[in-house]
N, C-alpha and C positions, 0 to 999 in steps of 0.2 A: 825102404818103406815096408811095413808089415803087410802081409797079404792074408793073414788069418785073423778073423774076429774072435772075440771071447765073450761068451754070454754068461753073466753072473746073475743068479737068482738070490735075492736077499729077502728073508722073511723074519718075522718076530712079532711078539705081542704088541698091541698098542701101548705106548709108554716105555718101550724097551730102548728107545733112542735111535732106532734105525734110520729115521729121516735125517737126523743130525750127522750120523756116521756117513751116510751116503753123500751128504753135502761136502763134508771134509774130504772124503775120498775123491770125489769129482774135482775138487780144487787141486788136489795133489796130482791127478792124472792129466789135468789140462785138456788139450784138444784131442787126447787119446780116449777120453772117457765120456760116455753119454748116459743119461738116465732115460729109460723108456717111459714115455708119458702114458699112463693107464687111462682107460675109459671107465666111467662109473655112472650109475643112475642116482647116486646120492646127491642131495642138494649142495650147492657151493657154499663154503664157509668163509666168513670174514673177507680177507683180502685175496683169497684164492683167485687165480686167473685161468680162464678156460684156455686149454691148449698148452699151458705151462705146468700147472699143478696136476690137472686132470683134463681129459676131454669129458665135459659134462653133457650127458645125453638123456633123453627120455627112455623109459623101459621099451617103448616101441622101436626107437632107433637102435637100441642095444640089441634087441631081438633080431632086427634086420641084418645087423653086422654078423651075428652068429649064423643066421641062416645062409648068408652069402660067403661063409668060410673066410671071413676077414679078421678072425681073432686067433691068436696063437694059443691063448688059454683064457678061461673066464670061470668065475665062481660066484656063488651067492654068499654074502657075508652079512648076517642080520637080515634086514629087509631090502638090502640093495645088492646090485650086481657090480662086479669089477672085472676088468679084462685087459688084455694086452693086444692092441692092433698089430697085425703081423707085418704090414708094409714097412713102417719106419725101422723096425728091428732088423728086418732082412737087408734093408738098404745100408744100415750102419755096419753090420757084420761084413757085408761084401767089401766095405772100405777098410777092413782090418781094425775096426774100433772095438773098444771094450764097452759093452752095453750092459747096464745094470737094470734088472727088473725088481722093483719094490712091490712084491705081491704077497697075498695071504697064503696060508699053508695049503688051502685047497688048490689054489692056482699053481703052487709049487709042485704039487703032485702031478698035475697035468703036464707041466714042462718036463719033469723028470721022466715021464712016460714017453713023450714025443722026442725029446732031445737029451739023451743020456750024457752027451758031452758037456752039457751046461754045468757050471760049477755052482753048487747050492750052499749058501751060508745062512745059518740060523743065528739071529741076534737075541740073546736072552738077558733078562735083568739078573742082578746078583741074588735077588730073593723076591718073593711075592710081596713081602712087606715094603721093600724099596719100590717095587712097581706101583703099589697102591699109593705110596707117598708122591711119586711122580705124577700120577693121574690126578690126585687131589690138587697138587701144586699148579696144574694147568688152569684150574678154575673155570673150565668150559663145560662141565657136565654135572648132572645131578648125582646124588649118592646112589640112587638106583642104577643109573647108567654106569657108574664106576664099578659097582658090584657085578653087573653083567659082563663088563670088560674083564674083570678078574676071573670070572668063571670061564670065559672064552680063552683067556691066557693059560689057564691050567690045562685045558684041552690041547692048545697049541704046543705047549711045552712037552707034552707026551709025544709029539711028532718030531721033536728036535733030532732024535737019533737017526731019522731017515735022511738027514742032510749030510753033505760031505764034510762040513765044518761047523762047529759051534763056537761062537764068539760071545763071551760074557762081557756085557757092557757095565762094568763097575767104574773103571776110570776111562773116561771118553777117549783120551789120547792113546791109551793102550789098545782100545778096541779098534780105533781107526788104523793104527799101525798093524794090527793083526789082519784086518781085511786087506790092506795094501800088500802085505806079505803073501797072502793067499793068491791075490791077483798076479803078483810077480812070478810066483812059483808056477802058477797055472800057465802063464805065458811061455814058460820054458819047457813045458811038457812036449816031448817030441811026438807023442801019439795023438795030440790034439789035432783034429782034422775039421776044417770048415766045410768040407764036402758033404759030410753027413748033415750038418746044420742046414746047408743050402738045400739038400734033398728034402728035408722035412718041411722047410719053408715053402718050397715049390709045391709040395704035396698039399699043404694046408691051403695055399692060395688057389690051387687048381680046382 
């Protein structure tokens, strides 16, 4: 049985396909992989389920969690806040699991500062034109909202070089294979130590 957990940070612009990639990766990992459920103040969409897709909370509840040091990281994205509750992540890592954080670039910076052992992967679209096509195809947002997302994406793409790996999601199957290869290679790193992660988690929680 593995006794070391692996923390994977995965970021990318809206429409880059990171959600689909994560779903495929988790299917491949089976009971070895888990997606950390984020907390957000944004409204619930469509068929999203509280506690499965996100923990949906009010701004006041989110602020209370921050003040009580119950968040590994948090960031403001647009008008809403997103963050990672520390408890579930710490529990899974202690069991030797691979935990994936699907977080924005701002949150990725915070994790990078607190847990340098975390493996950070940036998922990028093959082009801004393709990203725009994907956002339009969703059919869930206005033209103004899409334009705002494209502007945000340009800023996020400038941060890609700060990540350990960049995966271009042109062909979905190839992108999934790339992420799985990164996870496998990271698992084999002899210098990877769970002790530092536990130390940070304990510090955040205390």
